[in-house]
N, C-alpha and C positions, 0 to 999 in steps of 0.2 A: 415405485420405481421400477422402470423396465429398461432394458438395452435396446437400442434402435435395432441392432442386429438382430435381436431375438424376435421381430416381428417378422422375420423371413424377407423373402424377395417382394418388394412392392414397388409400385410407380409413385413417385413423389410429384406431387402438383404445388408450384409455388404460387401463391397469392399476394400481390404486393397493392400498395394502396391506390395505385393508378390503374389497376385491373382487378378490380373486385370480383368481376365475372368471368376469370382466367379458368375455373375448374370446369365448366360445362364445355367450354371452347376446346382445352386440352384433353379432357376425358373421352370426347366424340372423336377424338384423333389417335386414341391409343389402340394398339392392334393386338393386345392380350385381355387374358382374363385375370390378371394379378391383383391383389388387393391395393388398396389406395392408402397414401400418407398424405395428407393435405397441410403443406407448410404455411402458416399464416404469418407474413412478414410486413406488417403495416408500420406506417411513420410513427403512429401514437395509437393508443386504445382507448381514447378518451370518448369518441362517438360511437355508442352502441349500435347505431343504426348500420353500421358498417357491418357488425357482425350477423344482422339480420339479412342484409344484401348477400354476403357469403352463403349463409344458409340456404337462403331462396335459391341461390344459383346452382349449389350442389344438389338440392333435391330436386330441381328442375328436370336432372336427367338421372339422378340415382335416388330411389325411394328409400331403399334399404340402406342405413348408415351403419349397421352392425359389423361389416368388415372395412370400415373407414376410420382411420386414425387421424385426429385433428391434433396438430401441435403448434406451439408459438415458440420461437427461438429467442432466450434470453441475450440481449446486448450487452452494452458495457454497464448498465445500471439496472437495478431492480424497477419494476414498473412502480408508478405512484399508487397510492392507496385508491385514487379514484379509478385508475386503470385496471387494477387487480379486482376491484368489485365487479367492473364489467365483465372480466375474464371468467370470475366465478358465476356469474349470471348465465353466460353464454355456455359454460361447462354444465350447468343444471338442466339448460334446455337440450343439450345434446345427450344428456342421460335419459330423456324421456324418449328418446329415437335410437336407444340401445348404442349409443356410442359414448365417446369421451375425449375431452380436451387435456393435453399434457403441456408441461413446460420443460422445454429442450434446452439443456446445456451440456456442451460438448456432444458426447453421442450417448447421452441419458435422458430418459424421459422420465419426468417427475409429477405425479399426480398432484391436483389442486390442493389436496387437503395436506399432501407433504409440503409443498410451497407456504400453506399457510402457517405451518408450525415456525417456519423462518420469519415471517412476518410478525408474528406474535412475538417472537424473541426479541427481534430489532424494535419493535415499536414499544415494548414493555422497558427496554433500557432507554428509548428517547425519551419516555414520559417520565423516567425516573430522573434524568438528568434535567429535564426541563423544570421538574417541581422545585429542583434547589437553586439556590440563589449562587450560582457559581459564575466566576469569570471565565473568558476563554478558553485560557491555559488550564484551568480547573476542570472545565468540560472535557478537555480532551484527554487529561489523566484519567478521569472518570471512564470514559469509553474505552481508553486504551487497556485499563485494569481489568474490566469487563469482559472484555475479548481476548486478552491475553491469560486470563485465569483458567482458560479452557486448554487442557493438556493435549499438545502435538500428538497426532495418531494419524498414521496412514494404512491404507490398504494397498499392498503392494502386488495382489494377485495380478495377472495379466488382464484379467476380463475387467477388473473394476478400479484400475488405478485411476483413471479419470474421475471417479465418483468422489473421492476424497478433495479434488479439487473444486468442488461445487460448494457454492454457498449453501446450498440446501442440505448439504451431508451432515453437518453437525447435529441437527435436530433430529435426523432421520436414522443415522447410522453411527453417530458418536465420532465421524472423523473430521479432522480439520488440520491443513496443511497450508502453506505459505500463502496461495492463491485465496483460500477462504478466509484466513485471518484478514489480509488488507482488504478484500472487498467487504467483509462485514464490518471493518472499520470505517471505511469511507461512506458506506451506506447510513452507519450510525450518525456520524459527524455531519452527512449530508441533511439527514432528518432534523436536525436541530436548527438548520436555517439560519445560522449565525454570519452574518457577513465577515466578522473578524476571525472566524475559525473554518478554513476551507481545508478538505483533505480528499487527495485524489490516489486511486490505486495506481501504481507504476510497476510494469513488469521489467524485469532484466536479466541478465545471466551473470553468473559467479565465474571467477577465474581463480586459479592458485598464484602463488608467487612466482611461478614459471610463465605466468600468462596462458596457460592450459585451461580450455573449457572444464568446469566440473559440474555444470548444471544451471538449470534456469531458476529464477528467484522471483518473488513478488514483494513489495514493501508499500510504503506509503510516502508521498510528497505532502507536507502541511504547510500552509500559508497563515502565519499566526499572527496576530496583533492583540495585545493586552496591557492596557494602560495601567492595570493594579500592579502587574509585575514589570513595568517597562520591557515588554518582549514586542518586538516587531521584526518578523523575517520569514524565510521560506528554510524549512527544515525536512530531514528524512527521519522517517520511524519507522522501526521493524519490528513488529509485535510477534512475529513468529521467533526470532532469535530471543526476544526478551519474554516469551510465554512460560507458562508454568512448568515447573519440573514437581510432579506431585509430591515425591518424597522429599526433596531439598529445599524448595522455595516457591512461594505463591506466585510471584510475578517478578520481572527485573525493570531496571530502567537504564540498562547498559546502551541500549541502542535508541533510546526515545528521544525525539527531537535533537539530532544530531545537525549542525551547521552544514551545509551542504558541501563545503570543501572538504570537511574531513571525513567524506566517504573514502576518499583513496587511502585513507589511514587504517582500514581494516586489516589486520594481520592474518594471514593464512588464506583466506579466501576474500578477495578484493572485490567490491562490487561495481559493476560498471551497467549503467542502463542500456538497454539493448539498441542497435543501430534503428534510427528513424522513431526515436522515441524522447521523451523529455530529459533534458539538461544533460544530454549524452555526453557532450565535449567540456562540460565543466569539470570533469574528471579527467580530462585528457592533458598532454603536456602542452607547453606553451607554443610548440611549434604546429599546433593544429589549426587548419585553415577555415574550416566552415563550421556553421551552426545552422541547422535545419530542421523543419518539420517539428513543430511543438506539437502538432496533431490537435486532439479534442480534448487532452486532459487539462493542459495548463497552455492555454493560447497567449499569444501577446497580449490580446486585448484583456484577459483576467490580470496579467501581470501589470498592466497598464491602470487598472481599477484600484489594485493593490499599491499604486504609486511607486511600483518598482521601476518600471522603465517609461521613457517618454518616447512612444512609438515613433511619432512623426520625426523626432530628433534622430533615432536610429535608422530610419527609412532614407533619410536626407544624408546621413554619415555613409550609408552605403552607396546611394547613388553618387555620391563625390568620389567615394574610392573607384568606382567603375569609371567614371569619367577620367580619372587621372591615369588609372593604371591598366585598364583594360579597354582600349579602343574599340576592339573588336565586339565586345559584349555591349558597349555604349549605345549602339545603333539600336538596340531593343529596348532600351529604357521606357521609351514611349509607349510600347506595345505589350510589354509584358505585365502583366498584373502583379503587384507587390501585396501577395496576401498576407494577412495578419497571423496565418498559420504557418506559412512555409516561406521562408526568408533565407537566403543564402548570404552570410557574412564572411568578410575579410578581416574583420576586427574583433575576432571570437574573446581575445584576452581582455579588452576593453569592456567588452559587454559581459563576461563572466564576473569581472572586477564589480561591475554595479550591481550585479544579482547576490555576488557574495556580500557586500556591503550590507545588504538586508539581511544576511544569515547572521544576526548577532548571537553571541553565545547566551545561552540562557543561565544565569549564575546559580551556582549550587544552593545558596540560601534560599532563593526564590522557588526552584523545583521543590525543594524540603518544604517548605511553608504551603506550597500548593499541594503537595501530596497529602500532608497532613489535614488541611481542609477538606479535601475529598474523603479522606479516611472517617473523618468526623461526621461528615455528612450522610456515611453509610451507617453511623452508629457502631463504629467498631470501637471497642473498649481499648484503652490505652493506646491511641492512635499516634502519639509521639513516638512509643517504643516500636509499634508496627512499621511506622515510616522508617525509622533507623534501621531496622531489620532488613526492609525492602533496599534501602540504599546502600547498606553495607556488603550485601550480597552483589548489588549491581557494580559497586566499586571493585571487587574481587575479581569478578569476571572480566571487568574492563582492563584489568593488568595484562591479561592474556590474549585480549582481542586487539588491542591497538599498539602501535608502535609510536615511537617518540615524534611528535610535532602535533597531535591531535588537539583541537581547543575544547572539545566537549567537556562540560562541567564535571560530569561523574569521572571521567578520565582523569582530568588535571588533580581533583581534589584527591583521588586515590593516589595518584602519581606522587602528589606532595607528600601524602602519607608514607608512602612507600621510601620515597627519599629520605624523610625524616628519620625514619626506622633505620634505614641504610647509616645514616651519619651517626646515629647512637650506636649501632653495631660496629662502626669503625672506630668511634671513640673508644668503646671499649676495649677494642683489640689494640689500640694503641695504648690504652692504659694499663693493660695486661703485659703489653711488650715494654713498657716503661718500669711497670713493677718487677718483670723478669730481669731486666738490666739492673735495676737497683739491688736485688736479690744476689745477682752475680758479683756487683761491686763488694757487697757485703762480706759474700765467701771469699773473695780474693783478699780483701782486707784481712779476714780472719786467717788466711793461709799465710800470709806476710807476718803477721803478728806471732803465729805459730813458729815460723822459722827464725824470728828473731829470736 
C-alpha cells in the first residue's frame, strides 16, 4: 500500500475503453520529464486483449517502464472474479517489465497481493453461506454476523484517515469503519446471487436532534423476500452500529433490518440519506414535494422487479399531475425523457406509502428462530442461549437508541418488557403506599384507644 502523493509529482494519463491508445498520443504531447501514472478506467475488464492493446501502445513510445506506475480505480463494486484474474495476469506481465499494477481507492494505491487478501476473505464467507441450506433471511443474518464481528477500528492520523474507509483495509491494516462494513456486506450478499436477497451500500449524513450536521455515514438498504419467515420488504441495516464490542458483546441486531420508515426514529443521531441518493424523501415530512434520482443503487427498475412499484402507473400519475397542475411544464412531456432512474414526483406521499407497505416488520420470533438456525449452522454450542444473549443486548441498546413510535421488533419487544417492569414497579410502589396508609390507620386507632 502506498499513497498517491508519495509518488511525487507525476503526469497522469487516463486511458478509457474508447481510447485504448491514448497513452502514446498524450505522452508525445507532454513538455516535461516527470514520471508517469497510467490511470486505466475501462468499462469492464473481461477482455484481456484490452490490456495487451494498452501495453503495446505504452511500449511503442516508452520502452523502459520502471518509472511508470499503472493503476485501476475501484468504482462502486469490486471486480468480478473473472475480471480480477485478468488484472492479476496483467500485473504479472508488468512485473517482467520492472513495473507494477495497483488498485486505487480514494488516494491509496493497493498492491494486487493486498487486494487478493480481501477477495479471499469475501469468497470464503460466500462459500460458507452457500454450503448451508439457509433461507434468504438466514443468509443475511449469517453475513451480517460475520462482518459485524469485526471490531470497529479507525486510523485518525491525518495522512491515513482515508485508508480505514477502504474495503481492503481490514485484511491488511486491521481497520474497518462504516464504509468498509457496508461495502463488505453488500459484496458478500451480492456474491450469493440470490434474487430474493439484494443488498446495496447506501451513503448518507448524520444530523443531531437540532438538525446540525455531525458527519457522514454508510449503511445498507436490503430488499428481502423469505417465504419461510413470511418476510417481504425493503429494510435498512447498519452493521457499523451493531458491530462487535470486543469486551461487551459479539454483535447486536439493534439496527438490523429496520423498516425504512423507522429510520427517522433514531434518537440522538438521526439518519438521513444524502441528497441525490436513495429514498431521501422517505424520511422527510409530508410537505416534501419531490423524489428524484434513485441513481444506480436502487433503480425504479429494480423496485419493479421486486413487485414494489408499477412503473408505468407511476409515470402516468406523474404525467397526469403535470397536465392538470403545471401547464408550463406540460408542453415538455413529449420531449423530455422519463428515465427509470431520474423522475420528479409531486405525489411523494403516496409513492412513499407504497414502498413503506413493502417494509413489513419482521416479527421477533422469526428473527430469533432465524438467528438460532444461523448459529447452529456455525456449530456454535448452546445456540439458543447464545442467541438469547445477542438479542438481550440488542434490546437493552435499543431502549437508548429509539424514541416512541418505532416498529422495529427488537425495540418493540424491549419496550414491552420495559413497560411491564414499569408497571410492576408502579404496582409495588402503590402497594407500599397502601401498606403505609394501613399502618398509619392502625397507629391512629391505637392512639385513639390509648386516649380513651
